[in-house]
C-alpha positions, 0 to 999 in steps of 0.5 A: 839722442832724442834729436838723432832718433827724431831725424832717423824717424823723419828720414824713414817717413820720407823714404816711405813717402818717396817709394809710395809716390814713385809706385803711384807714378808707375803705370799699371803695366809697369807694376805688373811687369815688375811683379812678373820679374820679381816672381822669376827671382823668387822675391815673394815680398816684392811680388806681393807689393807689386801685385797689391799696387798693380791691382789698386792702380788697375781698379783706379784706372778702370773706375775712371775710364770711359772705355767699353771694357771697364767691367772686365778690367775690374774683374781682372783687378779682382783676379790679381788680388786673388793671386796675392795670398798665393804669392805671399806663400810662394805658391804662385807660379810665374806661368800663372802670373804671366798669363794673368798679366798678359790678359790685363795688358790686352784689356788695358790697351783695348780699353784705352783705345775704346776710350779714345774712340768714344771721343770721335775724331778728336780722340784719334787725331794727334794721338798716334803715339798713345794708340801705337803704345796701346796696340803694343800692349795688346800685342804683348799680351796676345800670346795667351789667345788661341791660334785662330784668335791670335792670327786674326788679331795679328792681322788687325794690329798690323793694319791698324798700326799702319792707319794710326801713323796717319793720325798725326797728319792734318787736314783731309789726310788725317780725316781719311786715316781717322776713318780707317783707324776707327773701323780697325780699332773698333774691331780690335776692341771687340775681338779682345773683349770677346776673347777675354 
């Protein structure tokens, strides 16, 4: 019986470790998307867990990033934490949570781009996939902006997406793409920073 209980305890510890490790493997945006999805299903406990993990992951990413929007990201991590008590009582609406998550996504994408811009051409060349993914994050959250900012950002995102595809080319073509992308990406980071 003693061995059975010990085995059972070991299995539970292993499950706890695996679920903790898998949560750590999830990106900030995945954890926050999970929180929104669980909120729509009315799973209070799940929302609290996903928000707790998401805000911690956001703080960790912000504190280790070299982007210009670090302080804004840390502020958003604080905002997410302030939603946890509401989530635990079931008083957090999906709309409020969705807006908070959209703002975080935009800042995350812009901060990651800012971090790559800080490395010059070496941060851009060969990183088309990462930049495209981060532009996608910004676009995904842009619905919370006012109409004029959203329209301006949409135009910049379209131009930048075209330029970014050329960053995987070598030689002169890559350098030309990097020069164009640097200007466009810089404008996007500035616009997101001023809008949020």
